[in-house]
N, C-alpha and C positions, 0 to 999 in steps of 0.2 A: 390322922397321925401327923406329927411334925417330921419334915424331911430330915434325913441324917446329914449332919454337916461335913462328914468324912466322904470320901470317894468309894464307899462300899454300901451294899444293900443291907436290909435288916438282918440277913442271915450270915453276914460277914463276907459274901462273895464281892469281888471288885467290880466296879461299875465301868463298863466298856464305853468310852466316849469316842465317837468316830472323828477322826482327824480330817479336816477339810483341806484339800489340796487344789490350788488353782492351776489351770492348764496355761502353760507358757510355751513360747516358742524359742527354741535354742538360738542364742545369739549368733553362732557360727553356721546355722543352717540356712539354706537357700529355699527350701520348699514351703509353701503355703497350704499344703494339704493337711488339714487338721481333722478331716473325717476319715473313718476306717473304710467307708464305701464310697468309691468314686463314681459319680454319675456319668451316664453316657447314653448313646442309643445304639440299638442293634443294627448292624450293617446290613441284614437281610430283610428286616421289615420296617426299621426306622422308629420303633417304639422305645420309650425310655427304660433303661436298665440301670442297675447299680452293681459295680464289681466289687467282689469281696475275695479275700484270700482264705483258702482252705487250710487245713492242718498241715498238708503236704506242700504248702507254698504255691499251690496252683490257684489260678484265678477262675472264678465262676460268676456268670451273670445271673442276678436274682431280680425278680419282679420288684419294683420299687415300693409297692404297698404291701401291707401284712393282710393276711386272710384268716378267717375263723378256722380254727383247727377241725371242727367238727364237720366243715364242709369240704375238706381236703382229704383224700385217701392217705393212710398212714405212711405209704411208701413214697409219697410225694412231699412230705413235709420237711422243711429246712428251718433252722434257727441260726441266729447270730449271737455269739457269746464272745465278749471282750474284743470285738472286731473281727472274729474269725467265723466263717460259715461252716456249719455242720450239717450233714445230710441225714437228719433225724429231728423229731420233735422233742422239745424240751419240757413237755408236761403242761405247758400254758395253754390258754384258750386261743392263742394266736400263733401263727407260723408264717413262714416265707415260702416262696415258690421259685424254683429255677425257671429261667426264661425259655429254656429249650422246650419245656412242656407247653408253653403257650405261644411260641413264636408261630404266627400264621404262615410263614415262608417255609416251614420245615414239616416233614411228615411225622408229626408226633403221635404217640399212640392214642387211640380214642378213649378219653376219660370223660364220662358223662358229667362229673361234677365240675370239670373245668372247661366245658364246652361254651358256656355262655361268655366267660372271660376271654376265651380265645376268639370268639366272634366279634367281641368288642375291639379287641386289638387288631383284627383284620379290617374292621370298618375304619379304624383310625389310620391304618396303613394306606387305605385307598384315598382318604382325605389328604394325607401327606403327599401322595403322588399327583393328585388332581391339582393341589396348590403349588406344585413345584418345589416343595421343600425336601423331598426325598426321591431318590432315583435308585430303583433295585439294582444290584450288581449285574443281573443278567441282561438288563435293558440298556441300549445305547444311550449315551448322554446327549448326543446331537441329533437324535431323531432318525438316523440313517443306519442301515444294516451293513455290516461288514462282510465282504465276500471271503476274507481270510481271517478267521477268528483267532485272537490271540490265545496262546497256549501257555498258562503260567498257573502255578498253584495259588489258590486263594489264601492259604496259611502256610507260607514256606518254612523250611527249617533252616535256620541261619546258625553258623558257627563262628563264635568270636570269643577271644581269650581262652581258647581251648575248651569251651563249653557250647554245647548245642541248645538252641532255644527254639521255640514255636512261636512265629510271629502272629499277630492278629489280623494282619492284612498283607497283601503283596508287598514285596520289597519296594517298588516304585511308588507306593502310597503311604509309606510310613511317615507320619508327621511329627514334627517337633513338639515337645511337651512344655517348652519354656513360656514365660509370660512376656507379652510385649509392653511397650510403654503406655499403651492404651488400655491395659489390663485385659487383654484378650490372649488367646492361645495363637502361638506363632503359626502362620499358614505355611511355612517353608517345610520342605521334605529333607529327609536324612540323605537320600541319594541326589545330592545336588549336581548340576552340570559341572561345576568346577571342583567337585570333591572326588575323593578317591572312592572306588566301589569294589565289590568282591567278584568272585568267579564261581559260576555253577560247576559243581564237580559231583561225580558219582562216588560216594564213600560207603564203606560198610556200615550196616546198621548195628551200631555197637550197643551194648548194654548200659543201663543206668541204675544206680542204687542197689548194687549187688545182684541184679537179675542175670539170667543166662544171656550170653552173647548170641547174636544171630550172624555167624560169619558167612553163611550162603546168600545172604540177601544184601542189596546195595540200594541206596536211596539218593535222591538229588538233594544236595545241600548247597546253600549259598555261603561260600566259605570267604570269611574275612580274616583269616589267619595270616595272610601275607601282608596285611597292611601295618603301618607303625602302631606301636602300643598306645599312642595318644589318639590315634584315630579310632581304634578299637574301643577305647574308653568312651569316645564321643557317641559310637553306636550303641554301647551299653547304656549310656545315660539318656539316649534317644533325644539328642539335641542337634540342631543344624549347625553348619560350620560358623555362623555368625554368633550364635549363643554359646557355642562351646568355649569361646574366648572371653565370655562374660559370665564368670560364675556367680555373680550376685543376682542374676535373673532367677525369679522364683519359677517353680514347677506348677502348672495348672493341671496336670493329668498324670496318671500313673503310667509308667512305661508298660508297653504291651507285651514284654518278653515273658514267656511261660517255659520253665524248664521241661526240655523235651524228654519224653519217656517213649522208647520204641514199642512198648506193648500197649500202653494206654492211647497214644496217639498214632496208632497203626494206620487209621483212615487218611491220615495227612502225609503219609510216605508215598513218594513216586519212584518208580524204578527207571525213569528215563529223564534226560535233561530237558528242560523247558525251551521252547523255541519262541521267537518273536511272533511268527505266524505259522498256523498249521494249514498247510494246503489240502484242499479237498480232493479226493481221488475222483477221476472222471468215471463215467459209466463203463467204458472198456477196460479201464484199469481194475474196477471192482469185479468185472466179469473174469478178468484173468487171474485175479487173486482166488475167486471162488473156484474156478476150474483147476 
């Protein structure tokens, strides 16, 4: 049969022609992040992960490779749609996995189907440690043991611009996300020696997104509300003082801020202020406390 010269099928229905659109960078934008999933490494085991946003704007680390859906339990399947991660299968033959189920540094539930992949990641972690490319957070970096261990939250709660966020790493280790002239990530930290810092405070565990408040509980919050507005914007953009004054520098990583939820992030709330060093009690003091 001869094709119809008009833009309609033989039955008169219109022909839907897909419109091709090219991906372009906004001229006024400074970010070079064109991927929806930002690659990184787990701070607990050193293995590669990909950060994706969920439907509630929270970040979730996923395993960088897809798995066959029939080899993964139904309750562990994730899928990515339009750059957003969803905790369910999409009916296809492939699925994604959250890194929390595979991280060898965590006490994950025993899932026989994922045991082999978990062992592979554990071997890779050991290779990274032996090669000196990864240092576990619990191990000292200089090879010596400290007599007075530092007491600080691994994921602190930070308040800036009247909003509370959950950081991905301690305040002293939050790194700038800007790009240097060598096209590498800036190694400087937000809490620079010549920059203004916040103050640890015990604040009420307020509610979020219409949830019930928790007035009887308090938590340690790194408060930046007393800083100038421009300084809080610098912290929110996760840029060092040098790159805060150069807005044309691109971003090579996604900001680590996650909206804090007092119910979901309850394991990260602490009821006492952190100290620089926690003194160990002597034997006599422990006996006195027990008695």
